[in-house]
N, C-alpha and C positions, 0 to 999 in steps of 0.2 A: 504494499500499497503505497507507504513511507517514497519509495523507488519513483514514483507517480508523481511524486505533486515537483517535480522538476518539471514534466512536462505540461501537466495542467500551467505550471507557472509561465512556463512559454507559451503555449495555447489564449490564457489571459495576455500576457506580454504584445503576442503580434497583433492579437484579435486592438489589444488598445491601439499601437503604432499605429493600425489603418487607416485609425477613426480620426477626430480632430486633437488630438494628444502628440503633439511629434516629437518623437524619439528613431532610433533605429532596432528596429525589429532585427538585426545583423547580428549586430552584439548578444543579445537575447538565445541565439543560432547558435554562436563560438559556444556562449557559457553552456550549453545543454554538451556540445561537443565535448565538449572540454570534460564535462560531469562526466564520460565514459556511453552516453545514448548514443546507439546506430546510429549512424550518419541520416538513412532512409527515414525513420522511426522521428528524427528532429524536422528532415524535412518537408515528413507530411502533417509532421503536429502546426508545424510554426505556417503553413501552408494553408489548413483547414484556419487555423487560429488565423490570418492576417485576411484570408477569405470572409471570414464571418463580421471583423470588421469592416472590410470594405463592403460588404453587403446590408448591413451596420448605418452606412455611409449612404451608399444608396436609395434605402429605406427614408432616409432624415427627407433628404432631394424629392423624394417616391410625395411625403406626405408635406413638406413645406411651401414658401410660398416665394417671390424670388425676392418680395421685399424682407423678410426673416432671418432671410440667409446673410442682408448686406445691417441690417438691422442686430441682430444677436453672435453672428459669430463675424461681424464685420470681415465678411470678403468683400472685395474689391469687385464693386460692378466689371470696370471695364474687363479685370482679372475672368471674372466670370462669362463675361459674353466672347470674348478671345474661344474660353473653352466648349461654350456651348454650340459655336457657331463648326467648331473643329469634329464634336460625339452627335448634328444633326452632321456632318457629311460625309462621318466612317459609322453612324449605329451602333448597331449593338459590340461591332472592332473592338471598337474603343476601350473596353472591358479590358484589352490584355495589355493594355498600356499603366492600369491605375496602380503598378507595383512600381511608380516613377515618384519619385519623393515629392514631398510637396505639393505639387503640378497630382497626384493618384487620386487623393483625395477627390479633392474639386470634383476630376473626375467623374465619379463615383457619383457623390453628388449631381453633377449636373444632368450623369444617364438616369436618376430617379425625375429628377423635374422635365426628361424629355419622355417619359415612361417608357424605357428599352424596354425589350420583354427580359423581365426578372431573372427568368430560368436561364437563356444563354449568356447574359450577362454573367450569370455567378458560372458558369462552365468557362466561359472564353477569361475570365475574372481569374478565377483557379487557375489556369492554363500559363496565364501570365506570370502570374505571383510562385508557380512550381516552379519555371525555365529560372525565377528569380535566384529563390533556393537552393535549389541544385547549382546555380552559376557558386552562387558565395561557401557553397559548404563542400565544394569543390577544390577554390580555391583556397579556404578555410584548412583543408587537409593536406590540400601542396606545399604554404610556404607556411600554415601555423598562425597567419594573420589574415587580414582584409582588406 
C-alpha cells in the first residue's frame, strides 16, 4: 500500500500541473524514476494524471464564458483570441499540443470553449502527453537529468 503512495502523488501532481497551477511535472517524473518505479508505470501514471488535468481545463472552458476567463483567471484577451483562431483552424488535433508549457493549458480551455468533441480531445491529448513523457523519461534514463 505505501509503495503506491509515490504513484498517487505523481498522478495528483501531474494533474495539478496540467491545470492553472504552474509547475513542471517532469520534475515529479524524475523523482518517481529515482524512487525506483518502473519507467513505463511512471510514464503511464504521469500521462493519465496530466491528461486528467488537461480535461479539467477543457471542462472549465466548456462551462465558462469568455468574460469569466478574462475576469477571474486574468487570461489576456489578445492571447486568448490567437489561441482561439488556431484551435478553430486545427480543430481537435490541437489537443496534441496541450503538453506545451504555458500555452497548453490555454489550448485545453479554448478547446472547451469552442466545444470540440470531448472523446477525441481526450484521446489526442493523451497521445500528445504520452509522447512528452516517453521523451522525458528516455532523456532522464540516458542522462540522469532533464
